[in-house]
Each structure stands twice: as C-alpha cells, then as structure tokens.
C-alpha positions in Angstrom: -18.5 -14.8 36.7 -21.9 -15.6 38.1 -23.5 -13.0 35.9 -21.6 -14.3 32.8 -22.8 -17.9 33.5 -26.4 -16.7 33.9 -26.1 -14.8 30.6 -24.7 -18.0 28.9 -27.5 -20.2 30.3 -30.3 -17.8 29.6 -33.5 -17.0 31.5 -37.2 -16.2 30.9 -39.3 -13.8 33.0 -43.0 -14.6 32.8 -46.3 -13.4 34.3 -48.9 -15.8 35.8 -52.6 -14.7 35.6 -55.9 -16.5 36.5 -56.5 -19.9 38.0 -54.8 -21.2 41.1 -51.6 -19.3 41.0 -50.4 -20.3 44.5 -50.9 -24.1 43.8 -49.1 -23.6 40.5 -46.1 -22.1 42.2 -46.0 -24.8 44.9 -46.1 -27.5 42.2 -43.2 -25.9 40.3 -41.1 -25.7 43.5 -42.0 -29.3 44.4 -40.8 -30.4 40.9 -37.4 -28.8 41.5 -37.9 -25.8 39.1 -35.9 -22.8 40.5 -38.4 -20.0 40.4 -36.8 -16.7 41.4 -37.5 -12.9 41.6 -41.3 -13.3 42.4 -43.1 -10.0 42.4 -46.9 -9.5 42.7 -48.9 -7.7 39.9 -52.5 -6.4 39.6 -53.6 -9.6 38.0 -51.2 -12.2 39.5 -47.4 -12.2 39.8 -44.2 -12.2 37.8 -41.3 -14.7 38.2 -38.0 -15.8 36.5 -36.9 -19.3 35.6 -33.9 -20.6 33.7 -34.4 -21.1 30.0 -34.0 -24.9 30.2 -36.8 -25.1 32.7 -39.4 -22.8 31.0 -41.1 -25.6 29.0 -41.6 -27.7 32.2 -44.0 -25.0 33.5 -46.8 -25.6 31.0 -48.1 -28.9 32.4 -48.5 -27.4 35.8 -50.1 -24.3 34.4 -52.7 -26.4 32.5 -53.6 -28.4 35.7 -54.1 -25.2 37.7 -55.8 -23.3 34.8 -53.2 -20.6 34.9 -52.1 -18.5 31.9 -48.4 -17.8 31.3 -47.2 -14.7 29.4 -43.5 -14.1 28.6 -42.4 -10.6 29.7 -38.6 -10.7 29.0 -36.0 -13.0 27.5 -32.4 -12.7 28.6 -29.3 -14.6 27.6 -26.9 -15.4 24.7 -29.4 -17.8 23.1 -31.9 -15.0 22.4 -29.1 -12.5 21.4 -27.9 -14.9 18.7 -31.3 -15.9 17.6 -31.4 -13.1 15.0 -28.4 -14.6 13.3 -29.8 -18.1 12.9 -30.1 -19.1 9.3 -27.5 -16.6 8.1 -24.9 -19.0 6.8 -22.9 -16.2 5.3 -21.6 -15.1 8.7 -20.6 -18.6 9.5 -18.9 -19.1 6.2 -17.1 -15.7 6.6 -15.8 -16.8 10.0 -14.6 -20.1 8.5 -12.9 -18.4 5.6 -11.2 -15.9 8.0 -10.0 -18.8 10.2 -8.7 -20.5 7.0 -6.9 -17.4 5.9 -5.2 -17.0 9.2 -4.1 -20.6 9.2 -2.7 -20.4 5.7 -1.3 -16.9 6.1 1.5 -17.7 8.5 4.0 -16.2 6.1 1.9 -13.1 5.3 3.2 -9.7 6.4 0.5 -7.7 8.2 2.6 -5.0 9.6 6.2 -3.6 9.2 7.7 -1.9 12.3 10.9 0.2 12.0 13.0 0.6 15.2 15.9 3.1 15.5 15.0 4.7 12.2 14.6 8.4 11.5 11.6 9.4 9.3 13.9 9.9 6.3 15.7 6.6 6.9 12.3 4.8 7.3 11.0 6.2 4.0 14.2 5.1 2.2 14.2 1.6 3.8 10.5 1.1 3.0 11.2 2.0 -0.7 14.1 -0.4 -0.8 12.1 -3.2 0.8 9.3 -2.6 -1.7 11.8 -3.2 -4.5 12.7 -6.5 -2.9 9.1 -7.5 -2.8 8.6 -7.0 0.9 5.6 -4.9 2.0 2.3 -5.2 3.9 0.3 -7.9 2.1 3.2 -9.8 0.6 4.3 -13.3 1.5 7.8 -13.4 2.9 10.5 -16.0 2.8 13.7 -16.4 4.9 15.9 -16.0 1.8 14.2 -12.7 0.8 14.5 -11.3 4.3 18.2 -12.1 4.5 18.8 -10.6 1.0 16.9 -7.4 1.9 18.8 -7.0 5.2 22.1 -7.2 3.3 20.9 -4.7 0.7 19.9 -2.2 3.5 23.2 -2.7 5.2 25.3 -2.2 2.0 23.4 0.8 0.6 23.7 3.0 3.8 26.8 4.0 5.7 24.8 4.9 8.8 24.0 1.3 9.9 26.4 -0.8 11.9 24.0 -3.8 11.3 20.5 -4.4 10.0 18.2 -7.3 11.1 14.7 -8.3 9.8 12.7 -10.4 12.3 9.4 -11.8 11.3 7.1 -13.0 14.2 3.4 -13.8 13.7 2.7 -11.6 10.8 4.8 -8.7 12.1 8.1 -7.7 10.5 10.4 -5.8 12.7 13.2 -3.9 11.0 16.0 -2.9 13.4 19.4 -1.3 12.9 22.3 -0.4 15.1 24.2 2.9 14.4 27.6 2.6 13.0 30.3 3.9 15.3 32.6 6.1 13.2 36.2 5.9 14.4 38.2 9.1 14.5 39.9 9.8 11.2 43.7 9.3 11.5 46.0 12.3 10.9 47.1 12.1 7.3 50.8 11.3 6.9 50.8 12.2 3.2 53.5 14.8 2.2 51.6 17.8 0.7 52.0 21.4 -0.2 49.4 24.2 0.0 49.3 26.3 -3.2 47.3 29.4 -4.2 44.3 28.8 -6.4 44.3 32.5 -7.6 46.2 35.8 -7.3 45.8 37.8 -4.1 47.2 39.6 -1.1 47.7 37.4 2.0 46.0 38.8 5.1 46.4 35.9 7.6 47.5 32.3 7.7 45.8 29.7 9.9 48.5 27.0 10.0 47.6 23.3 10.9 50.8 21.7 9.6 53.7 22.4 7.4 56.2 25.2 6.9 54.7 28.6 5.8 56.4 30.4 2.9 54.4 33.6 2.9 53.6 36.4 5.4 50.7 38.8 5.9 50.7 41.5 3.3 52.6 39.6 0.7 51.2 39.3 -2.9 51.0 35.8 -4.2 50.3 34.4 -7.7 48.2 31.5 -8.8 50.0 28.2 -8.3 52.6 29.7 -5.8 53.5 27.5 -2.8 52.0 29.0 0.3 52.8 26.3 2.8 55.5 23.8 2.0 55.7 20.2 3.2 59.5 20.1 3.1 62.2 22.1 4.9 66.0 21.8 5.2 67.4 21.5 8.7 70.7 22.9 9.9 72.5 20.0 8.4 70.9 20.6 5.0 68.8 17.5 5.4 65.2 17.6 4.1 62.4 17.2 6.7 59.0 16.3 5.3 55.5 16.7 6.8 51.9 17.0 6.0 51.1 20.7 5.0 47.7 21.9 5.8 46.5 25.5 6.3 43.8 28.1 5.6 45.4 31.1 3.8 43.0 34.1 3.8 43.8 36.6 1.1 42.3 39.6 -0.5 41.2 38.8 -4.0 39.9 41.0 -6.9 38.1 39.5 -9.8 35.5 40.3 -12.4 32.5 38.1 -13.2 30.1 38.5 -16.2 26.5 37.1 -16.2 23.7 37.5 -18.8 20.1 37.4 -17.6 17.3 37.2 -20.2 14.4 39.7 -19.7 11.8 37.4 -21.2 11.3 33.6 -21.2 9.0 30.7 -20.3 9.1 28.4 -17.2 7.3 25.2 -16.3 5.3 26.1 -13.2 2.7 24.0 -11.2 -0.9 25.0 -11.5 -1.9 23.9 -8.0 -4.1 21.1 -9.3 -3.2 17.6 -7.9 -4.8 14.3 -8.6 -4.3 11.1 -6.5 -4.5 7.6 -7.9 -4.5 4.7 -5.5 -3.4 1.1 -5.9 -3.9 -1.7 -3.3 -1.2 -4.4 -3.0 -3.1 -7.4 -1.7 -1.8 -10.9 -1.0 -3.1 -12.2 -4.4 -1.9 -9.2 -6.5 -2.4 -5.6 -7.3 -5.8 -3.8 -7.4 -5.8 -0.4 -9.1 -8.6 1.9 -7.9 -8.7 3.9 -11.1 -9.3 3.3 -14.8 -6.4 5.3 -16.2 -3.9 8.0 -15.1 -4.3 11.4 -16.7 -0.9 12.7 -17.7 -2.1 15.3 -20.2 0.4 18.1 -20.6 3.6 18.4 -18.5 3.2 17.0 -14.9 5.1 16.2 -11.8 4.7 12.8 -10.2 5.4 11.5 -6.7 4.7 8.0 -5.3 3.8 7.5 -1.6 3.3 4.1 0.1 1.8 3.5 3.5 0.2 0.5 5.3 -3.5 0.1 5.6 -4.4 0.5 9.3 -8.0 1.6 9.8 -8.6 2.6 13.4 -5.1 1.4 14.3 -5.7 -2.2 13.1 -3.2 -3.2 10.6 -4.3 -5.1 7.5 -2.1 -7.1 5.1 -2.6 -4.4 2.5 -0.2 -1.8 1.2 -1.7 1.5 -0.2 0.3 3.1 -3.0 -0.7 6.7 -3.8 0.4 8.3 -7.1 0.2 12.1 -6.9 0.1 13.9 -10.2 0.6 17.6 -10.1 -0.3 19.4 -13.3 2.1 22.0 -14.7 2.1 24.4 -17.6 4.4 26.7 -19.5 4.2 30.2 -18.1 5.7 33.3 -19.8 7.5 35.9 -17.6 9.0 39.3 -18.1 11.5 41.0 -15.9 12.3 44.6 -15.3 15.9 45.8 -15.5 16.2 46.0 -11.7 14.8 42.5 -11.2 17.2 41.1 -13.9 20.1 43.0 -12.2 19.3 41.5 -8.8 19.1 38.0 -10.3 22.3 38.4 -12.2 24.1 39.6 -9.0 22.7 36.7 -7.0 24.0 34.2 -9.7 27.5 35.8 -9.5 27.6 35.5 -5.8 26.6 31.9 -6.2 29.5 31.4 -8.5 31.8 33.0 -6.0 30.5 30.8 -3.2 30.9 27.7 -5.4 34.5 28.6 -6.2 35.8 29.7 -2.7 33.2 28.5 -0.2 33.0 31.0 2.7 34.0 34.5 1.8 33.7 38.1 3.0 32.7 40.7 0.4 34.7 43.9 0.8 33.8 45.9 -2.3 31.8 45.6 -5.5 31.3 47.7 -8.7 28.6 46.8 -11.2 28.3 47.7 -14.9 25.1 46.7 -16.8 24.1 46.8 -20.4 20.9 45.7 -22.1 21.0 44.2 -25.6 18.7 41.8 -27.5 16.2 41.3 -24.7 18.9 40.4 -22.1 20.8 42.2 -19.4 24.5 41.7 -19.0 26.1 42.4 -15.6 29.8 43.0 -15.3 30.5 42.8 -11.5 34.0 43.6 -10.2 34.4 42.3 -6.6 37.0 42.5 -3.9 36.6 39.9 -1.2 38.4 38.0 1.5 38.6 34.2 1.0 40.7 31.1 1.6 42.8 30.6 -1.5 44.9 27.7 -0.2 44.6 24.3 -1.9 46.3 21.2 -0.7 48.2 19.2 -3.4 50.6 16.3 -3.2 54.3 17.2 -2.8 55.9 17.0 -6.3 58.4 14.1 -6.7 60.8 16.2 -8.8 61.4 18.5 -5.8 62.6 15.7 -3.6 66.4 15.4 -3.3 68.1 12.2 -4.3 69.6 11.7 -0.7 67.3 10.3 1.9 66.5 12.4 4.9 68.4 11.7 8.1 66.0 10.5 10.8 68.4 11.2 13.6 69.1 14.8 12.4 65.3 15.3 12.2 65.0 14.2 15.8 67.8 16.4 17.0 66.4 19.3 15.0 
C-alpha cells in the first residue's frame, strides 16, 4: 500500500551540481521538504523529493548557486502525461460507460446448464428464432415465451428456466423422469406377417396356437388372446410373443450401370454476419451460389480471449457440388443390388439370420437385374387387436376365471 501511495503521489530524482550543495540541502530540510535517498556523485549528489515539493527547490538552489538536473520521474502523473490532450480516449470511456448504463437489458453471454452438445445446438437455434441471442435486447415476456417453447418442443426436459442476471442469460433444464410404462391390458392376437416354418416361440403373454416345426400361412393366428376354460367360458388376455420362423422369399432389384450423382468438390466458402445490438452487419458483398451447392448455418458467440461481447457470429458455409458421371462393373452392381435387397429384408423384418441365398443376374439396357432367393430366420409375429366378431355373446365368468 505504501508503494501504491508513493506511485499515485509521484516523485522526482534530481542531481545537484556546483555552488554550495550542503547549504542547499540544509535549507531544504529546514523548510520541511522531505529529501530522501541521497547518494554522492562525482560532481555533487543525487536525491529524491515528492512531486509536489520539487518546485520549492528552485529558490534555495538560486540562493546557493546550485544547478538542478532531473534524472528520473516516477509516478502516475508522468505515466498519464502521454495521454493528455487525447480527448478521444476520454470520449471512448464515456461512451463505454453510457453503453453499459443503457445496456442493462442487453445479452452479453448465454450459458447452457445440463445440456448435451446436441441439445445446446438445438436450443440455441430455437432461441435465435425467438430473437434471443448474444447482442439482442431481452424482455421478460420474450424469455417466458422462449422457455415455454423449449419445454414443449422437447420430451427430454422436465422443466426449462431462463434467468437473466447482469447481461448473462442462463438456460437451465431438469431432466424428465420417465415413469415405467404400464403393462397393456388390451386384448390382442399375434398373427403371422408371411408364410414360414415355426422354429421357436418366445412367449410374453397369451395362449400359443402353434408349435415348433409347424408350417404357418400369412395372417394365421400364432398366439391368441382368448381361451375357453373348463366351463367353456372365454378368458381374455394381452397376447405378446416373438415367433421365430424359417422363411423363404425372392427379391428382385435393378441397378443401373451408368448414371450421374451430385458430389461435393471439396471447395468450401464461409460468409460471416455479425448480429449487433443495433442490427445485422454482413461481412460480405454477396453469396456465390453458382451451380449446385450445399449450405449449413453455424452460430456462435463472439468471445475473443474468453471475454464475451454482445455480438453473435453467424457463419454460412457453402460447399460447392457438381454432377459426376459414374460407371459400374457387373461385380460392383451385383454387390450394390445385394446390399439393397438385404436392406429391404431388414426394413421388413428387423433382426434376421440369413441361412441360405441363391442369386441370378441378368444385364439388359445398361442395367443389372438381381433375382435373389433367400432363406432366413426372422420374427414373423405381428400384434393386432382381437377381432370383435370372434368374441362370444355371453360375458366371461370372472369367478370361473379365478378358479381356473
């Protein structure tokens, strides 16, 4: 603190040469001038006095015919002397203070808590659509409306809050606790979606109507949701099962040997736009969209050296593409056609196990046609509502169901 006070007051180190140096020093001390750090030199001596007392030395120097020469200046007064007369700095500080005073509702930084990177990107895009971003003026109504939109649009949030404190907007969410799904009480049947030979039944509910090794046809009931008890009374339940069966089918796919595809060239241009408190500032003259191109918009806050500014940077990435011709060999076309057939199989049945396949190919008019006969193991069961026409007219006996 003592050093800081000395720096604020300022001091001057000077050299005394010629005349009656000792009498000059005694006169200064007698006048109450604090002379410190006195060191002899070849022609006299050096000393230090506070800045406020330096001008009082000259009368005593003239009386004793001494010459004073400044050797060093120390303190805030001399450090700021270079900025005297530069009114632009003072005006800038005044404008900055005015901007801070008037920018109480200006968003400088948006902080996301309990958000994954994907959720943060989605939330930032939604807030931008609501007019909430770095560099925008906020209002309580807009924040409440944006919080409601975030909560409604996503099923992952139990609650969303937007808190604005001193230029910083904090977006926080709580995860939604998903209750366990109740067991369905709907009366259903499990029917076959195609012909096949049953290999195993993984029963979760209902009354099985087929056994392993049995051939079933499309639409046949595999697991029933109704059964008659010993008193010939119907008992209903929710039928659910995975019925794995051996299925044979033939798929046909045609793959062209020649064609054109839109492919990226690897060239990418970025166009930047600054969103400032008083409007948008594009940093480009025009966007070049010559030819076919792919576009992507990225938004991030301006934070040089970690200091957040009330500015949002929008980057428009334009990737150039062009039409490219391609030609396939018969082997390449056959592999692509087989892959497409297996994709069709996966889309229809989900998980499956391929047991056998036989392929027949033919080439005609610049295209290869693949006829693939496959034998595979898959779940052919499909859960459907129990038909009303199969329900008997008499109501089931609850007591008999319990006894059964």
